[in-house]
N, C-alpha and C positions, 0 to 999 in steps of 0.2 A: 645804820638804818636799813631793814629790809624793805624794798619797794614792789608791790606786786602789779603786774599788768593790768590795765583796763579791762573790764569783761569783753569778751569778743561775742560775735554773732552766735557762736555754738551755745554759749551760756544761755541766751535765751531761747534759742529754738530746740534746746533739749530739755525745756522745762516739761514735765511729765503732767498728764491731765487725768480726771476721771469722766468717763462719758456717763454712767448711770449706776445705780445700786440697788441693791435688796436687802432686807434684814431677816433673819430666821423669825418664825414665830414666838421662839422662846428668847430671842435677842441675844442669843449665843455667838452668831455668828453674822459678820457685815461681809457682803459678797459685792464687789465692784469692778466694772469694766476699766482697766488703765493700760497706759504705754510705759511701764516700768521697765521694759526691756528694749523699747524703741518701738515695738509693734503692740497692738492692743490683745490683750487676753483677759479672763476673769482671774482676780485674785482675791483673798479671803483674809479677814482677821479674826480670832477668837475672842470676842470682847470679855473681859474689859482690856486684855493685851491688844497692844498696837502694833505688831509686827506682821507684816503682810506675807502671805505664800500663796504660789500659784495653784490654779485649779483646772486651767486648760492650756493648752500650747498651739493652738491653731492659728494665731496671728492674724485675727480678724476682728472688724469691730462689731460690737454686740447691738442687736436691732431690738431684742427683747429681753427682758430678766424679771423673772417673778418667782418667789419661794411658793412652794405648796402649802395648803392650809395645816396639814400635820408635820410639816417639816422635813419631810423624807427626801425629796428632791425638788429642782428648780426647773422651770421652764424657762429654756434660754433661745434666743434665735441670733443667728449670724448671717450673713450675706457671704459672697466670695470675691475678695479682691475689689469690693467697692462696686459691685454690679448692682446691689439694692435690692436683689432677689433673696429676702431674708427666709431661712429655713428654721423650722421649729424643733427643739430636740429635749430630751430630759437628762439633768445632770444630778448626779449625787453630791450631796454637800462636802464630801471629801474630794471632788473632782475626779478626773480621769476620763474614762470612755464615755461618749455621749450616745444616748439611744434616740434614734430619729422619732419624732411624734409625727409630724406633718411636713413632708418634703415633697417639691415637685420640680424639676429642672425649669430654669426660666419664669418661675411665678414667684409673686410675694406671698409671704406669711406673716401677719402681723397682728398686733393689739390682742394677745391672748389672755383669756380669762379662764380660771379655773372653777368648777362647782365647790359647793361647801366639801363634799366628801371626796374632792380631788379625782374623780371618776370619770368627768366629763370636761373636755377643752372646747371652748368657743373662741373662734378668731375670724379675722378679715383675709380674704385672699384674692387674688386675680385670677386663679384657675377658675375655668369654667365660665368666667366673665371678665374679660380683661379690660373691658371699657367702664362697667359700672360696678364691678366687684360684687362678690357674695360674702353673707356671713354663715359660716359653719358651726356645727355642732359635732365633735368626735368624742366616741365612747372609747375610752384608753383601753378598758378590759376586754371589750370585744372586737374592737377595730371597726366598728360600724361607723359610718358618717352621714349627715344628713345636712340640707341647706335649709337654715333658719329663716333667713332673708335673702331672697334674690334682688340684687340691686337692679335699679332701673332708674332713667332720667338723668343722674349724676352719679358719681362715685360715693359709694355708701361705705362708711365705718362705723364698726361697733364700739360704744363708747363705755357701756356698762351693763351688768347683768345683776338681778337682785338674787338674794340668798335661794328663792324658792324656783329660780329658773322659769318664773312665769312671765317676766317683764324685761324687756330688752331695750336699752336706749342706743339709737343711732341717728349718725347725720348724712345727710346727702349734701357734697361738696361741689357745687355749681361753680364757685369761684372764692378767692380768698376773703372776699367782702359779702357773700351770699353761700350761707351753709345753714339751711333749716333743720331741726331736729325733730326727732319722732320717737313714739313709745311703740314697740311692737309686742301686743297683747291679745291673746286668744285668737291668734291667727289674723289680725288686723293691726295696721298702722294708725296711730292717732297722732296727730299734730302738736309738739309740746306748747305752741303759741298760736293765739287765735289768727284767722285768715287776714291777711294783708298784701297788697300789691307793692309794698316796700321791701327792699332788699334788706337782710339783716343776718345775723351770725348766732349761732348756738355752739357752745363749748363745751368743757368738761362736765360732768354730773355724778351725784352720788345717790342711792337710794337709801333711805331712811324711813322705815315703816311703810306706809302707805302713800309716802310721797316722794318724788324725784326732785332733788335741788340741783339746778343747773346754773350756768352762765350764758346770758345772751344779750344782743343790742336791739331786740324787738322794740319798736317804737323809740329808741333812745339813741345816741350818739356813742355812749360809752358803755362797754360791757357792765352788767349788774347781776346780782343774785336773783333769782326767781326760783318758783316750784311749780311743780304738776302734780295733781292729786290722781292717784292710780284708780281710785274708785269712781270719782265724779268727773275725771278729765278736764278739771277746773285749772287754769293758769292764774298764778298769782305772782306780783312782784314782792320781792322780800327786803332787798337792801340795795342801795348804791351809795357810792362814795364820789364826792365831786372831782371830776377830772381824773378819776383812777379807773383802770381796765381791769377787770376780775379775770382771773385765769384760773389755775389749778384749784381742786377742791378737795378735800379728804376728811372723812368722818372719824370722830374721836368717840366710841361708843361710851368710853368710860366716864365721860363728862356729858354726853349728849349734847355735842357741839360741833360745829364746823370749823376745819382751817381752811382759809382761802387766800391765794396770792393775788395781789394787784401790782399793777406796773403803773408808773406816772412818769412818762418820759423816759429818763435814762435809768430809772432806778426801781426797784422790787419794793414791797411790803408785803409782811406776813399778819393776818390778823386771826383771832379765835372768835368765833360767833356762838354765843349760848344761844341754843334753839327755844329753850323754855323761857328765857327772859327777854329774848330778842335785843340784847346787847353784844357789843364787840368792843375787843381790845387789841392794841398792837403788840405784837410778839417781839419787836425791836431785834431784828437781824443782825447777825454777825459779819455780814457781807452786803454786797449791793444787789447782786441778781441771782436767783433761785434757779436752778436747773432741773430739781427733781425734789421729791420729798414723800414721807410715809409717815403714819400714825400707828403705833404699836398698840395691842391691846391693853397693854399697861398705861398709855397714854403718854408715853415717852415720843418725842417727835424728833425725826432725823430728816434732815434737808442737805441737799447737794447745792453749794452756793459759792460763788466767788466775786471777785472785784477787778477793777482796772490794774491794780497792784498786787494781786494774789490770784493764781490758778484756782480753780474749782477744788474744794475740799469738802468733806462730809463732818456736819456738826450734828450733835443731839442734845436736846432740851428736855431734862427729866420732867416728868408731871408735875405739876404744882410749882415748878421753879420758874424763874425768869432768865437762868443763866445758861448760855450756850458753850457746850465742850466739843473742843475740836478734836475729831477722831483721826484724821489724817493730817500730814503736814507737807503737801507740796507747795514748791516756790521756786523761784529762780536760782539755780546754782551758782554760786559765787557772787550773788547780788543781793546786797540787804534791801528789804521792802522799802525802807525810807530813801533809798537811792532812786526807787522808781518813781514815776510820776501819776499822780491821781488828778484827773483831768478837772478844768473848771468847766461848769455849766453855765452856757452864755445863751441870750436870746438877741435876735437882731430882727430888723424890719425887712421883709420882703420888698420887691418892686411895687407892689400893690398895697403895701401897709400891712400885710398880714406877719405876725409875729412867729419866728421859727426858733426853734433850740438845736444847739450844737454842743459837742463837746470839744473842748480846746485843750490839748496836751502840750504844755509851755515847757519848753526846755529850760533846763537851770541856767541861770545867768554864767556860770563858771564854764558852761560848755556850749551855750547857744551861738549859732553861726549866722543868725539872722533871717534864715529861711523858713518858710512855713509850705508845708504840704496839704494841698486839699484832698480830703479822702471822702468822696460820694459812695454809701455803703451800696451794696448790692440788692437784689431782690426784685424790683425797687420796694416792693411792700413788705418790709422791713424795717429795722433801726439800728443805728449805731448806739449801743449803751454801756453801761460801766463795767463790760466784762474784759478779762483779761488778754491781749493781743501781744504776741511776743514781737511782732514785726513793730508796732507801735513804740513798745518800751525800749527796743534796741535803735530805733531811728532817734527818738528823743534822747537817749543816751548819748547819741553821737552828734546832738546839737540840732536837730532838727525839730521844729514846733508841728503840730499836726492839727488840722481844723476839720472836724468831722459833722456837718450838718445833718440834721433830720428834716429832709425836704418834704414837701407836699409828696403824699403817697406812703410816707413812713407809718409805721404801726405805733400805737401807744398813745395817739393823741385824739383818739376818736374814730368812728367808722367814716364819717365825711371826709376828713382830712385824708385818710387811707385810700378813699375812693377818687380823690382828686388827680390822682396819676393815671385813671383808666382813661383809655381812649386819647390820652395825650402823654405817651410815653418818653419823649425824647427832649421836651423843653418846658420853660417856664416852671421849673419846680422850686428852684432854691430863692 
């Protein structure tokens, strides 16, 4: 009988990854940033075919990826060898030479948005205002550029632009736990939320008619869905789910509904919210953690998602269906998914009685060496969640169990819990 060697560290660390993706307006092409050659480039698949082909050969991570509305080009962003100074380019669907759109050495260009006719590009940049950033409008045809919003007081980031280009949603990022949001309209900024002395956050949002839907922790501990009327400037709470943090939002015009992601500790959930009925339903994810998503004009939903035992892959759910179809098939080479370890979710009492959540990757009995590695995540205002870590799976495969706690300061457990680390960064967290 032929015996094969136990998978080595290369099997785990040569696992491929997908960073981000975009879908052409006609849903004929799926473009994604992946390291299939060992370095990141843009690749594509002509759907429904699932064999990828390269579009770029620059060996750089992708900072931005967005298809134009007419499908004739993509806006892409790349930095240089990890310097985080993303530059924006236009790339044809067939790949090849990129045309510079907005570049400036030593500066970041991020969060690009195209006008409905693809003639104007809106983006956030450090150029001209390295401390607080500016939000720019660039006319692709004429080459003229102007400042839409000049950042002041805190770093400003563009979040959304309405179809008529009359309303701009942006954030002021004072800290991870303090980021108010605003609508810039007719030359004036309006706060998305009523005045308060309390710190809170505002996250992603979408324009729907005369209203702007967004997520916030205003006056509450966990992120929830709210809306801002663009005519009356009134704030309204729309929906919250107990102990779940609202995150990314996408609008589905075909059903007049919102898709939104929530996080509850170490897992993500995806819901569809009917704007007319005020009801929502769970879309039952095929994985544990969502890294990105989009909704096509057809109502088809695309997500980038992964789990502790499976790297990020792209999935698609057709409009009206409950079934997810996996479009890419990245896995650990030479290792079956059932040979990997899905962690247990544990809760334990801290020194003061506060309950903490942790992931426990338990080595299988036939390989366990009895040792447990303590893994405190970085950040510290971040969290250890059910995403794929090559190092974790290799160590568990070699007999080490791993205990990864989400101590005070971790995200996903409410704003108050995240703020507990502030002013006390080095002790009393676990």
